[in-house]
Every structure is written in C-alpha cells, then in structure tokens.
C-alpha positions, 0 to 999 in steps of 0.5 A: 240837763233840763230833765232833772236828775235822771238823764233822757235816752242816749243815742249811739254817739252818747248824746241825749235824745230829746223826745218831743212831747207830742210823740209820747204814748198817751193812755186813758185813765181806766174807769174805777171798778165798783166799790167792794167788787174788785177782784184779782184773777178769774174770768169776767163771766164769773166776776159778773156772776158774783156781782149779780149774786151780791146785788140780788142779796143786797136787794133782799135785806130785811126780807125773808125769802122762801121758807126763811132758811139760809139755803133759800137766799143763796139758792135764789141769788144764784138762780137769778144770776143764771148760775148753778145752785147746790142741787146741780152739785149734789144732795140738798138734804136738810143737814147736807154740807152743800156744794155751791160751785168751784171750791176756792181758798178763803184767802182768794174769796171775793164778792158773790162767793158762797160760804158753807159753814159747819160748827163755825164759831168765832170768839172776840176779846177786847182788852184795855187797861180798864176793862175786858169785853168779849162777844162771839158768833156761831153758825152751826150749819149755815150758808152765806154770801160774801158781800165784801172782803174786809181784810185781817181775816174779816169778811162781810156776808149777806145771810138770812136765818142766822142764827136767830131766824132773822130775815136778810141781813149783813154781818161781819164774820172772821175766818182766821185767828187775829191778835192786834194791839192799837192805842192801848187796846188789844183785840184777840179773835179765835176761829173754830169749825169748818167753812168752805168757799165756793165760786158761782158757776154759769149754767 
C-alpha cells in the first residue's frame, strides 16, 4: 500500500478506496488566544470582561488609585469594564469580606477574576545540601486581581496596598500546599487562611 502502515478506507467489496487529495476537508489554523488569557469554559462575555479587568490593572502598575486601598484597584477595574462591583453584591464596610461576582473554585481561576483574602499567608522554604532559605507573604484583609494562572498552585496577581501601602504592583502568590524536589533543591510551600475567587459579572 502506498499509504504506509495504516490502510485507507475500504469499500463493501474489500477494496481500498482512494480519496483524491482535493476532496479532503480543509480547515484553517485557529488564531492563537492572547498570552495568559486562555481559559476553559465560560461565556465569551465573561472572558471579555476578564480581559478588560486585567488590561486596566496592568495599565495602573506603579500608580496609586483612589484612596490607595486594595479595594480601589478592583473596584475601578470592574467599573471600567462595565462589570458589577462589590457594592452590587453587599456591604462595602471597611472590614467586610467583599463579594465581587459569581463564586468560582480556585482550581477554575482565570485572568480577571477577583480574589478576596482573609488572614492569608504562605510560607516557602527552599532547602539544598548547603543551606536553607525561607520567605513568606501575608494578606490579612485584602483584594487582588488574577493576572495569570501559573500552575502548581501559583497565581500572579495585580494589586495595590499589599502589604506595605505600595502602589499598583504584580506579585506571585500560592494557593495550595506544594512540595517539590528538583536538581538537589527541595521547595516546600504551606498556605493558610481564607481566599475566595469571584468571576466578574456584566452590568
């Protein structure tokens, strides 16, 4: 057979059917999605909202919005994207656990989702044969925007006023306990506290 190890289609009489190359179905290669904004599921409208939220927050890196509170970055990003904000879902009292949209699982997080933290902390330890280093991050009461899902429990966020009164910045945080060993280096991450993920909803 000229078609290699796999036979072509067979007709009722047992003979191979030769399909002319011109009759094969042809499809165009789909255009790639924007880097960091691919997602599974969800409506095009909510994906579009997420992209607008991320683009707004990226444009504010190094800037201080509103009163400089973490709330202000998420609030303005959602309003600019014509999405509902925390005030549409409940109390916006200073110490409230704000709701920002439809609740989603951290495992389903995607760019543009809003994270609401309460007593969050991660501790990371890196061990080698020669030394041990450690660091941590805390977000006692905080709001941030998902910029990118990095995998392995790590998510890059856009935020302000975290934890040091900083203007808009980018941080990588962890949302699950992880222990990995590679090249003689062991990395252990422990996460504690509460974090809720919300998907922006159109107005």
